[in-house]
N, C-alpha and C positions, 0 to 999 in steps of 0.2 A: 602778907600778903601785895604784891606792889604795882598790880593795876587791878582796876576792874571795870567794866564793861556795863554799860543801861541801854535793854530793849525798850522800846517805849513800843503800845497799842494803843490805837482810839479805834472805841467800836461806836460810831455812829448808831440809834435806833430809832426807831418809830417811834407813834403816842403809844402802841402796844407792845412796847420796849423788842422790839423784832429787829435782828441786827439791818441796816440798808446798805451800811460799809462798815469798812474793816480797812487799818492803815500802819504799819508799822514801820519803826527806826530803831537801827541800832547803831550806839556810840562805832562799834568798827569796823560800819558800813561804808564804802567810800561812796555813796549815794547820800547827799546829806538833806534830801526832803525822804516825807513819809511814802514808802510802797504803797499801793493797792493792793490787795486780795480779798479773796471772794468767799474763803474758810480759812480755818485754823483749828489747828489740835495744838494743846500747849499740855503737858505732862509734868510732875512734881515729882521726887520720890520723898516721902514722908519717912525717916528712917527710923524715928519714936515708934510710930502708928503701925511700918512696913508695911503703903498701903499707899498707892499712886492716886494720885492729888490730878485733875484733869479740869480742862476748861477747853469747851468743843464747841466751837462756833462759826455757822454760815449766812452769808446773805438769801436775801428771798430771792433775790436775782440767779443764785447759783443754779445751774442746771442740774437733771440726773445724770445725765453722761459726764457733764464735771467730776460730780462728786463722785461716779462709780471711777474715772481715773483718778481722781486725789487719794481714793482709799488705795488704789492700787499702789502708786506712784509712795504714798508714804508707809503700805506693806514690806515693800522692796525696801526702801532703805533702811527702816526697821531691822530688817532682816541684815544688812551690811552691818549695822550696829551693832546687833547682838554678836555678830562672827568675831567683828572689830576686840569687841569687850572680852567674850568667853572664847576663843577661837575654835570653837564647835559648830565648823563650818558643815558637819551633816546637817545640824537644826535650823542652820540659815538656809540652807538646799531646801528645807522642808518650810522654812516659811514663804521662802520663793516660789514654790509646787505650789502652795496653796494661794497666793496672791495670783498665780497666773490663770489656774482653775477659778477663782472669785471671781476675775473679771472675764471671762470665759465665757460663766454662766451667764453674768451680767449683757453679755453682748448676746447669746443666745436669747434670753427674755426681751430685747428689745426688736430683736428681729423677729422675733413671735409676736407682739406685738403691732409691726407693723405690714403684718400680712392681711 
């Protein structure tokens, strides 16, 4: 291995161990400071167990509409990644269609609640 990169994540917790702040930095990032975030999803593939290991955190000030947008964007980029990894464009399009439908249903719920 000729080069390594380090990703650092800091999670500030309240007295009940609920995330109040999330910040991250990476050695390959041009920013030398920690970048703030309200949510994160990290997945690791364990080849021995053939299982995805996940860390999903969000701060208590993350709004519901922000979470819906975060999921929509995550699903869309997961579709892009899947297509790049497999070349299965049809399944990528199915994932994108699901993401769009998912987000539309969220918007419909929000509109109904505001009536």
